[in-house]
Phi, psi and omega in degrees: 000129180287139178282139182297142180292145183288155179291147176294149178298138182295154178276342183261150179249131181264116184295145173264124180268332183201148176207138169221195185290341185251336190203171176221153168244123176259156173262093186290130173280159176288161178083011183234126176293150175283309182234160179297150177255184175301336182281001174067038178286129183264337184278071184239164182297319181301314179295318183295313186288330178287326172288325178299323182250047180308138177068019178243021180090154184280144180250139181233134176292135180271346178200183182232159168232149176302160175306314183290333187284134179257168170115199192288130177221135188263128178243149180255147174268093180097163185290325180296316177296323179297321178296319180295316180294319178297326175295321176300318178294317183297324183264015174060037175266000178253128178256128181242133180233133178239157167249129179230146169256121182240147182294145174082189181248112178289119190289314183276129181295327181220136182200176177231138175246113182240086182230125175302147184244128169230106186268104183287353180271354179285174181304155186305321186290340181269347186290336183266000176286151178292159177300143183254142177301145183208140182222129178231131174259149177211157173222140178284128178268316184194161176246140173226171178296110177092350180205166179234139174267125181234146173264126189239131178237093176290125181274319170266169185234052178285151180299128182057029182305309182298316182298315184292315184299315181289330173295319181297329182264014174087011179231068179299157179295145173300132181091355180297134179225005179254318185250014174198163177265122183299326183297342182280355185228143182285327182289140179235141176212146190287349179210177177289124187280080180221130182227130176282097189283311190217143172234136174230130181207160180281138176294140185293328177241117179111330173082354180291154181280132174260135179233125183228134179244149173248126178303147182304135182304146187300320181293326179283323177295321178294320175301317177297315182297318178293325178294323178295320176297316179298319178297316180299315179297318180297319179292320178299320180294320176296322178297319180294322182294322187254008179277000000 
């Protein structure tokens, strides 16, 4: 039986943010699935990074990020390391920090969102399950015209937790089109404005905490820069009006 031809090497290069004997952290671009879906999509992060590091052993994701989400994602070198890393996630030994742009002005500078999650957008077999407890911590980083920059620390790891929680409190993510109606907001962004900023987890040998950060994705940085320009122009205009 003829062996199926291997996929062509991808044209994009995924930057490595950290590497040791057990794992790597990649800087995932937005618009890329982590693993193949039922639709048999081959252009996924798993396939790309394994072809990128050909002949260096198979890499396995220890967790997932949405297609739209950019930033730090942890991969294991081999199945044994993946099981250990997944156990770290299960026992809440991994700290995850995100940067999100949310619509409106979040009133509380620091807060907790404790709302059970039942995601009706998940597969049919999961829609009939009861809502699951979920907890998200956040801190306001900055305010801009029409949106707030927040640092988000999900304590539980429910699917789409950050997106659902901020929609529930009336501040959906900029670019959100699943848990809010885009037409209800003036701000536009080509994707959900969510970036995995930092991962912290225990080293498998030695026990010290490893901390890795991913620089803010270029499209979100550009969005902020343009927002700062709009704010500066607005302030100058107000100064002229009332001077």
